[in-house]
C-alpha positions, 0 to 999 in steps of 0.5 A, a space after each residue: 417133438 420131433 427134434 431137440 437140440 438140447 440135452 435129453 435130461 431137459 427135454 425130458 423134464 419138459 415133456 415130463 411136466 403136467 403142468 406144462 404139457 397141459 397148458 395148451 390144452 383145450 385151446 383153439 388155434 387163435 388162443 393157442 398162438 396167442 398164449 402168453 401165460 407160460 411158465 417155464 420148467 424148473 431144471 429146464 426153463 429155457 427148453 420149455 419156453 423154447 417149446 412154447 415158441 415152436 408151437 406158437 410159431 407153428 400155429 401161425 402166431 408171431 412168436 414172442 421171445 420168452 427166453 429173452 424178452 428184451 432185445 440184448 444190445 451190442 454193449 451188453 455183449 461187448 463185456 464178454 469178447 
């Protein structure tokens, strides 16, 4: 991990999770960048999903938003402003 804007605790929870760390192990580049079977780490769900998105992007894959798979609409946001 080169950098993170998340809290240290969330980042550490994702990095300490064996299942998460091993999710891409043994996959070739093509398989890793097309990987979609990701489980977020409890307590660091958004952080772990963002890490997978970053890896996918770095390998040249078409980033899929695991964190927000459906695009948010203006109407959904408007109620908060």
